[in-house]
N, C-alpha and C positions, 0 to 999 in steps of 0.2 A: 452268578448267584446274587450278588448285591444289586446289580442292575435290574434283574428280574423281580427281586423283592421290592425295590423302589417303584418300579412301574406298576406292579399289582397293588401296592399300597396307594399309589396315586389314583388308580382306578376307583378305589373305595372313596377317596377324597372327592373326586369328581362326581360320583354318584350321590354322595351326601350333600355336596354343594347344590347340585341341581334340585335334589329333593327338598332341601331346606328352602331354597328360593321359591319353588313352586308352592310349597305349603304356606310360606309367608305371604305371598301375594294373593293366594287364593282364599285363605281362611283367617288371616289376621289383619288387624288395622295397620296401615303403613303411614307414618307421618311424612318422611322424606325418603323417596325411593333409593337414592344413592346410599344413604346411611343404612337402610335396611338390607340392601344387597351386600354392603361391606360386612355388616353383622353376620350375614349368612356365611360369608367366606371365613370369618373368624370362628364361628360355631363349627363349621365343617372341619376346619383344621384341628381344633381342640378335640372334637369327638374322634376324628380319625387317629390322632396321636394317642389318645387314651386307650382306644380299642386295640390298637396294634401293640401297645405296651402290655396290656392285660393278656392278650393272646400269645405274647412272646414272639411276635412276628418280626420285631425289630432287633432280635439278637444277632442277626448277621451283620448289622451296621454298627459302626463305632459311634461315640457320642457326637463328634463333629458331623458325621453323615446324617444322623437323626435330626440334629438341629438344622442342618442345611435343608433337608427335605421339608421340615415344617415351615421354614422361611419361604421356600419356593411355593408351598401351598398358600401361604398368606398372600404372597405377591400375585399369584394366579387369581386368588379370590378377589383381590383389589382390581386387577386388570379386567376380570369378568364384570364386576360392578360398573366400572367406568365405560367399558367398551361395548356392552350389549344393552342391558336394560336402560341405563342412563342415556346412552346415545339415542336409542329409539324413542325414549320419552321426551328428550329435549331437542332433538336434531331438527333444525329448519330444513336441512337437505332431505331428510326422510319425509317431512311434511310436504315439500314441493312435489316429490315423486308420488306420494299418496294422493295429493290434490289433483295432479294431472291424471292419475288413474281414475279418480272419482268423476272427473269432468270428461271422461271419454277418451283420454290420452293426449289432449292438447288444450292450451289456454292461450289467448292472445297476450303477447308480451306486454302490450300497453296496459293490460288490466291487472298485472301482478301486484302493483301497489295497492289496488283496491282489494285484492285477495288477502293480502297481509293485514291491512288495516281493518277490514270489515268481516273477515272470516277467521283468520288464524288466531287472533287474540281471543275471540269468543269461543271458538271450537275447542281450543286446548286450555281454556281458562288460564291463560298465560300469566295474568297479573296475580290471580289467586295462588297459583302454584309457586311462583317465584317469591311472593311475600311470605308464604308459609315456610318455604325453605330457609329464607333469611331469618325469620323469627326463630326457627329451630336451631339455626347456626349461631344465634346470639349477635347478629350484626345489625339488627333493627329492633325497634319496639313500636307497637301500634297502640295509641291511647287517645281517646276523645277525637277520633277521626284524623289523627295526624301520624304519619310514618316518620320516624326519626332514627338517625344513625346512632349506634352505640359507639363507644371508644374502639372496640374491635372492628366494627364496620368502617369507621373512619380510617383506621390504619390500613385495612384491606383496600379501600377505595384509593388511598394515596399510593399504595404499592401498585395497584392496577393501572392508575394513570401514568405512573413513572415507567412501568414496563411497556405499556402501550406506546408511549411517545418515544421511547429510546430503543426498544428491542423488537418491535414489529416491523414488517417489511415496508420500506419507503417507496418501493416500486412494485406494487401489487396489482396483478391483472384483475380489473373489474370491468366486465362487459366490453372487452376489446381494447381497453387502454390501461396504461399503468398509472397508478395514483398512490398518494400517501394519505388519502382521506381518512382511512381507518386508524391512523396513528393519532388522530385528534378528531373523533366523531362529533365533538361539541362545537367544532369550528363554525359550523353553519346553523347552530341551534338558535331558536327564537329566544330573545332575551326578555321581552315584555310579557311574561306569562304570570298571571296572578294566582299562583297556587302554593305560595309559601305558607307554612303553618303560622297561625296567629297573626297574619298580616293582611291588610286590605290594599296594600300597595304592590305594584309589580315587583317580582323577584329581581334581584341584582344580577347583572351579567356574570357569567361564570368566569372565574379567574383563568388566565392563560398559563 
């Protein structure tokens, strides 16, 4: 009885989640896709819970079971936001597959760098999307043509560098050989690039 009630209640949640998501991306403005999809999951959870309480459908469940079911819905909504719309929107792997399909099913291996630098960035408006997301997240500010880290952004960058250098694979398969290149992608970066804000002199080398 309880399992049947929980499953049918979850069916309502799933229907609301998909309905909210479709309505959101079709008829409303979206600033950051990830955040809007997470909001849809929260809204579906709240509306499902309120509806079932009003209808008395939750009477078969005790307080802990009701709370547990709501938490499961919230986690599923978060997993949906991360695993489907955000992955399709951001994924370089999906882009490679779609680009191969667009080009008739095959592209010369030697031309992939050109595909990424000359097509991927422009086609997906990659810079615009990422800067918009970071502004909405409060990690950067943009003023007078300069993009600058906020304190939150600096903390996240420090954490990211620490995790990357210490907890990413040191023997990762990259095109037939194992490498630790991605634990420190700045290792081979150009140092003499003149794009620092408010400076006419080349930027200083990145700290190791």
